[in-house]
C-alpha positions as CSV (number, residue, x, y, z in Angstrom):
1,M,0.0,0.0,0.0
2,T,1.3,3.5,-0.9
3,P,2.3,5.4,2.2
4,D,0.5,8.7,3.1
5,V,3.8,10.5,3.7
6,L,7.1,10.0,1.9
7,D,10.4,10.6,3.6
8,T,11.8,13.8,2.0
9,R,15.4,12.6,2.7
10,Q,14.7,9.5,0.7
11,L,13.1,11.6,-2.1
12,L,16.2,13.8,-2.2
13,V,18.4,10.7,-2.6
14,F,16.0,9.4,-5.3
15,R,16.0,12.6,-7.2
16,T,19.8,13.0,-7.1
17,L,20.4,9.4,-8.2
18,A,17.9,9.9,-11.0
19,E,19.9,12.9,-12.2
20,T,23.4,11.5,-11.8
21,G,22.7,7.9,-12.7
22,G,25.4,6.7,-10.4
23,F,25.7,5.8,-6.7
24,T,29.2,7.2,-6.4
25,E,28.3,10.7,-7.7
26,T,25.1,10.7,-5.7
27,A,27.0,9.9,-2.5
28,K,29.5,12.6,-3.3
29,R,26.9,15.3,-3.9
30,L,24.9,14.5,-0.7
31,H,28.0,13.8,1.4
32,L,26.8,10.3,2.3
33,T,28.2,6.8,1.9
34,Q,27.2,4.7,-1.1
35,S,25.8,2.2,1.4
36,A,23.5,4.9,2.8
37,I,22.4,5.8,-0.7
38,S,21.6,2.2,-1.5
39,H,19.7,1.7,1.8
40,S,17.7,4.9,1.2
41,V,16.6,3.8,-2.3
42,R,15.7,0.3,-1.1
43,S,13.6,1.7,1.7
44,L,11.7,4.0,-0.7
45,E,11.1,1.1,-3.1
46,D,9.9,-1.1,-0.2
47,K,7.5,1.7,0.9
48,L,6.1,2.1,-2.6
49,E,6.2,-1.7,-3.3
50,C,7.8,-1.2,-6.7
51,R,11.2,-0.9,-8.4
52,L,12.3,2.6,-9.1
53,F,15.6,1.9,-10.8
54,D,17.1,-0.7,-13.0
55,R,20.7,-1.5,-12.0
56,I,22.8,-2.0,-15.1
57,G,26.5,-2.3,-14.1
58,K,27.3,0.8,-12.1
59,R,24.5,2.7,-13.7
60,A,21.0,3.3,-12.1
61,L,18.3,3.9,-14.7
62,L,14.8,5.0,-13.9
63,T,12.0,2.5,-14.5
64,E,8.7,3.8,-15.9
65,I,7.3,4.1,-12.4
66,G,10.6,5.9,-11.4
67,E,10.1,8.4,-14.2
68,R,6.6,9.2,-13.0
69,L,7.8,9.8,-9.4
70,Y,10.7,11.9,-10.7
71,S,8.4,14.2,-12.6
72,H,6.7,15.1,-9.3
73,T,9.9,15.7,-7.2
74,H,10.6,19.2,-8.6
75,T,7.2,20.4,-7.6
76,I,7.4,18.7,-4.2
77,F,10.8,20.4,-3.4
78,S,9.7,23.7,-4.9
79,E,6.6,23.8,-2.7
80,M,8.6,22.9,0.4
81,D,11.2,25.6,-0.4
82,A,8.4,28.1,-0.9
83,A,6.8,27.1,2.4
84,F,10.0,27.6,4.4
85,R,10.7,30.9,2.7
86,S,7.2,32.1,3.4
87,I,7.6,31.2,7.1
88,E,10.9,33.0,7.2
89,E,9.3,36.1,5.8
90,V,6.6,36.1,8.5
91,K,9.3,35.5,11.2
92,T,11.4,38.4,10.1
93,W,9.8,40.9,7.7
94,G,11.7,41.1,4.4
95,K,14.4,38.6,5.5
96,G,14.7,35.7,3.2
97,R,16.3,34.7,-0.1
98,I,15.5,35.2,-3.8
99,R,17.5,33.4,-6.5
100,I,17.4,35.1,-9.9
101,G,18.7,33.6,-13.2
102,A,19.3,36.1,-16.0
103,T,21.0,36.2,-19.4
104,T,24.1,38.3,-19.7
105,S,22.1,41.1,-21.5
106,A,19.5,41.1,-18.7
107,C,22.3,41.2,-16.1
108,Q,23.8,44.3,-17.8
109,F,20.7,46.3,-18.9
110,I,17.8,45.2,-16.7
111,L,19.0,43.8,-13.3
112,P,20.9,46.9,-12.0
113,S,17.8,49.1,-11.9
114,V,15.5,46.3,-10.7
115,L,17.9,45.2,-7.9
116,R,18.4,48.8,-6.7
117,E,14.7,49.3,-6.2
118,F,14.3,45.8,-4.8
119,R,17.0,46.4,-2.2
120,E,15.1,49.5,-1.0
121,C,11.9,47.3,-0.5
122,F,13.7,44.4,1.1
123,P,17.0,45.5,2.6
124,L,17.5,42.2,4.6
125,C,16.8,39.9,1.7
126,K,19.7,37.8,0.4
127,I,19.9,38.2,-3.4
128,V,21.6,35.5,-5.5
129,V,22.1,36.1,-9.2
130,Q,23.2,33.4,-11.6
131,A,24.0,34.4,-15.2
132,G,23.6,32.0,-18.2
133,D,22.0,31.5,-21.6
134,T,18.3,30.7,-21.8
135,P,18.8,26.8,-22.0
136,V,21.1,26.9,-19.0
137,L,18.6,29.0,-17.0
138,L,15.7,26.7,-17.8
139,E,17.7,23.7,-16.6
140,K,18.4,25.6,-13.3
141,L,14.7,26.3,-13.0
142,K,13.9,22.6,-13.5
143,R,16.4,21.7,-10.7
144,S,15.0,24.4,-8.4
145,E,18.4,26.2,-8.4
146,V,16.8,29.5,-9.2
147,D,13.3,30.9,-8.4
148,L,12.8,33.1,-11.4
149,A,14.6,33.6,-14.7
150,I,14.7,36.5,-17.1
151,C,15.3,34.9,-20.4
152,L,13.9,34.4,-23.9
153,R,10.6,32.6,-24.2
154,P,11.1,28.8,-24.0
155,W,10.3,26.7,-27.1
156,K,8.0,24.6,-24.9
157,D,5.8,26.9,-22.8
158,I,4.0,24.0,-21.3
159,E,6.9,23.2,-19.1
160,F,7.0,26.6,-17.4
161,D,4.8,29.5,-16.4
162,T,5.9,32.6,-18.2
163,T,5.0,36.3,-18.2
164,L,5.9,38.5,-21.2
165,L,8.2,41.4,-20.4
166,F,8.7,42.9,-23.9
167,E,9.6,42.1,-27.5
168,D,12.8,43.2,-29.2
169,R,14.2,43.2,-32.7
170,L,17.6,41.9,-33.9
171,H,19.6,44.0,-36.4
172,A,22.9,43.8,-38.2
173,I,25.4,46.2,-36.6
174,V,28.5,47.4,-38.4
175,A,31.2,50.1,-38.2
176,P,30.2,53.4,-39.9
177,N,32.8,52.8,-42.6
178,H,31.7,49.2,-43.4
179,P,30.7,48.6,-47.0
180,I,27.1,47.7,-46.1
181,A,26.6,50.5,-43.5
182,K,24.6,52.7,-46.0
183,L,22.5,49.9,-47.3
184,P,18.8,49.6,-46.3
185,M,19.3,45.9,-45.4
186,I,22.1,43.3,-45.7
187,P,22.5,41.7,-49.2
188,R,21.8,38.0,-49.7
189,T,25.5,37.3,-50.4
190,V,28.0,38.7,-47.9
191,E,30.7,36.0,-48.1
192,D,33.5,38.6,-47.7
193,F,32.1,39.7,-44.4
194,P,31.6,37.1,-41.6
195,F,28.7,37.4,-39.3
196,I,29.5,37.8,-35.6
197,I,26.8,35.9,-33.8
198,Y,26.0,34.8,-30.2
199,D,26.9,31.3,-28.9
200,S,25.6,28.5,-31.2
201,R,24.0,26.8,-28.2
202,S,21.8,29.8,-27.5
203,Y,18.2,30.4,-28.5
204,T,19.3,33.6,-30.3
205,F,21.7,31.6,-32.6
206,D,18.8,29.3,-33.6
207,L,16.5,32.3,-34.3
208,V,19.1,34.0,-36.5
209,S,20.0,30.7,-38.3
210,N,16.3,30.0,-39.1
211,Y,15.7,33.6,-40.2
212,F,18.7,33.6,-42.6
213,R,17.7,30.2,-44.0
214,E,14.2,31.4,-44.8
215,S,15.6,34.7,-46.2
216,K,18.1,32.7,-48.4
217,V,21.0,34.5,-46.8
218,L,24.2,32.4,-46.6
219,L,25.4,31.8,-43.1
220,D,28.4,29.6,-43.7
221,H,31.0,32.1,-42.4
222,F,30.6,33.3,-38.9
223,I,32.4,34.1,-35.7
224,E,30.7,32.7,-32.6
225,L,31.0,34.6,-29.3
226,G,29.4,34.4,-25.9
227,S,29.3,38.1,-25.1
228,G,27.3,40.9,-26.6
229,E,30.1,43.4,-25.6
230,A,32.6,41.3,-27.5
231,I,30.4,41.3,-30.6
232,K,30.2,45.1,-30.5
233,E,33.9,45.5,-30.2
234,L,34.7,43.2,-33.2
235,A,32.0,45.0,-35.3
236,K,33.5,48.4,-34.4
237,I,36.9,47.5,-35.8
238,G,35.3,46.1,-39.0
239,L,35.9,42.4,-38.5
240,G,32.4,41.4,-39.4
241,I,28.6,42.0,-39.2
242,G,27.3,41.7,-35.7
243,V,23.8,40.6,-34.9
244,L,22.4,42.2,-31.8
245,A,19.1,43.7,-30.4
246,D,18.4,47.4,-30.7
247,W,18.2,48.1,-26.9
248,T,21.7,46.6,-26.3
249,V,23.4,48.9,-28.8
250,R,21.5,52.1,-28.2
251,K,24.5,53.9,-26.7
252,E,26.8,53.0,-29.5
253,I,24.2,54.0,-32.2
254,E,23.7,57.4,-30.5
255,E,27.5,58.1,-30.3
256,G,28.0,56.9,-33.9
257,S,30.5,54.1,-33.2
258,L,28.1,51.6,-34.7
259,V,25.4,51.6,-37.4
260,Q,22.2,49.4,-37.6
261,V,21.2,47.7,-40.8
262,A,18.0,45.7,-41.3
263,L,18.5,41.9,-41.4
264,G,15.8,41.6,-44.1
265,R,12.4,42.8,-45.3
266,T,10.6,41.4,-42.2
267,P,11.9,42.1,-38.6
268,L,13.4,39.3,-36.5
269,K,11.7,39.5,-33.2
270,R,12.3,37.8,-29.8
271,S,10.1,37.6,-26.8
272,W,11.6,38.2,-23.3
273,V,9.8,36.7,-20.3
274,I,10.0,36.1,-16.6
275,C,10.0,32.3,-16.3
276,R,9.2,30.1,-13.3
277,Q,8.5,26.4,-12.6
278,K,5.0,25.3,-13.5
279,G,2.7,25.8,-10.4
280,H,5.5,27.6,-8.4
281,S,4.0,29.5,-5.4
282,Q,5.3,33.0,-5.5
283,T,6.4,34.8,-2.3
284,L,5.8,38.5,-1.7
285,M,9.5,39.2,-2.6
286,E,9.3,37.3,-5.9
287,N,6.1,39.1,-6.8
288,T,7.7,42.5,-6.0
289,F,10.7,41.6,-8.1
290,E,8.5,40.7,-11.0
291,N,6.6,44.0,-10.8
292,L,9.9,46.0,-10.7
293,T,11.2,44.1,-13.7
294,H,8.1,44.9,-15.7
295,S,8.5,48.6,-14.9
296,V,12.2,48.6,-16.1
297,C,11.3,46.6,-19.2
298,D,8.4,48.9,-20.0
299,N,10.9,51.8,-20.1
300,L,13.2,49.8,-22.4
301,A,10.4,49.1,-24.8
302,M,9.2,52.8,-24.8
303,A,12.7,54.0,-25.6
304,D,12.8,52.1,-28.9
């Protein structure tokens, strides 16, 4: 018979083993012995009267039932974490923790203003910020390593709850003396000028690649970078055609060190969102952070 209450320590061992696939790595992460890990898993399987893992050599692979239980663990631990944080807020007003994931662009252009206002509202709150590309941040959300993420809209919305912040447009950016600087949009063949594009593992790279493919623009010569600032600097010295959003190059456009050129006849748009786990119970601090982020992003959108 299924127990009314599951041991959270056993669930933590179960979830960690499901993610690592190995008893040694699980023991290392949880600072336990391999024997303790094995005992915890066996006890949980005994309680549930079913097998959760298939042991194949040194690997532990989830069974079908194990996969079903694993799909619930993120929600269970997320709700427990929210409960403890909510209690902490009541015990000491404004004292607690908020963990924010953000892309590098969001860290540079959005977070400073948001966190300045947030700190005034909750001076005792511990703020943890983790930077990363959208795919990395979504994985951190799944593992409950961050509470909220400022990122591009996930391909699969069904996995997360999202709130739209704003939409932007990507442009070609070049030095003022670049051969295409005075053109209304980039030509279809620009083999002599490599594109300077964000990390190929990012959502932005996929968006740009698909856009160029549909526009029949060749993208077989490009420089891949993981920093918007680095893309700007290479574009400034004429090493290629950068691809960046309007709001991230506003200063350089105004001072004349870079020029924007349309990528094509139709704009290439991205949607920026605040993302959280499905069904995540928001605290007052998280709700305040979201509202402040909306205000900052509204100003960004209005300036374009």
